[in-house]
C-alpha positions as CSV (number, residue, x, y, z in Angstrom):
1,M,0.1,-0.4,0.4
2,T,2.8,2.4,1.0
3,V,4.6,1.8,-2.5
4,K,1.3,2.6,-4.3
5,R,0.5,6.1,-2.1
6,I,4.2,7.2,-3.4
7,G,3.5,6.6,-6.9
8,F,0.2,8.6,-6.4
9,M,2.3,11.4,-4.6
10,Q,4.8,11.6,-7.3
11,K,2.2,12.0,-9.8
12,L,0.7,14.7,-7.8
13,L,4.0,16.4,-7.1
14,A,4.4,16.2,-11.0
15,F,1.3,17.8,-11.5
16,S,1.6,20.2,-9.1
17,G,5.2,21.3,-10.7
18,V,7.4,19.6,-8.1
19,D,10.0,17.4,-9.5
20,P,8.5,13.9,-8.3
21,E,12.2,13.1,-7.7
22,R,11.8,15.1,-4.4
23,L,10.0,12.2,-2.8
24,L,11.7,9.0,-2.1
25,L,11.2,6.0,-0.3
26,K,13.4,3.4,1.3
27,W,13.1,0.6,3.5
28,V,16.0,1.0,6.0
29,S,15.6,-1.7,9.4
30,S,17.1,0.1,12.3
31,A,20.0,-2.2,12.7
32,E,21.1,-0.5,9.6
33,G,22.7,2.9,10.7
34,P,25.3,2.8,8.4
35,R,23.0,2.3,5.4
36,F,20.6,5.0,6.8
37,A,22.9,7.3,6.8
38,R,24.4,6.8,3.3
39,V,20.6,6.9,2.1
40,V,20.0,10.0,3.6
41,T,23.1,11.5,2.6
42,E,22.8,10.5,-0.9
43,F,19.4,11.6,-1.0
44,T,20.1,15.2,0.5
45,E,22.9,15.6,-2.3
46,K,20.4,14.4,-4.7
47,I,17.8,17.5,-3.4
48,R,20.6,20.0,-3.5
49,G,21.7,19.3,-7.4
50,L,17.5,19.6,-8.1
51,G,17.8,23.1,-6.8
52,P,15.6,25.3,-4.5
53,S,12.1,23.9,-4.2
54,P,9.3,25.4,-6.4
55,L,7.5,25.8,-3.7
56,A,9.7,28.3,-2.1
57,D,8.7,30.6,-5.2
58,A,5.1,30.6,-4.2
59,R,5.8,31.0,-0.7
60,A,7.6,34.4,-2.1
61,G,4.3,35.2,-3.8
62,K,5.7,34.2,-7.6
63,Q,4.1,31.9,-9.7
64,P,6.1,28.8,-9.9
65,A,6.9,27.4,-13.2
66,A,5.0,24.4,-14.5
67,M,6.3,21.2,-15.8
68,T,5.3,19.7,-19.2
69,S,3.3,17.3,-20.0
70,A,6.6,15.0,-20.9
71,E,8.5,15.9,-17.5
72,A,5.6,14.9,-15.9
73,S,5.1,11.4,-16.9
């Protein structure tokens, strides 16, 4: 069920003009501390590489750029 919801949320993000790669689901056990740290570090780097959130513009009163239909799929 969770995987299905993540897929739905990624489509909703794309529809809203937010890159769906800003949402990630990884299963990590509480016993996997080093793996958890690696997953979080890699995801943080990926998000930084995507640049500022388009929602930051919305909070500042600017209209975010809409994604094309090709980007959303």
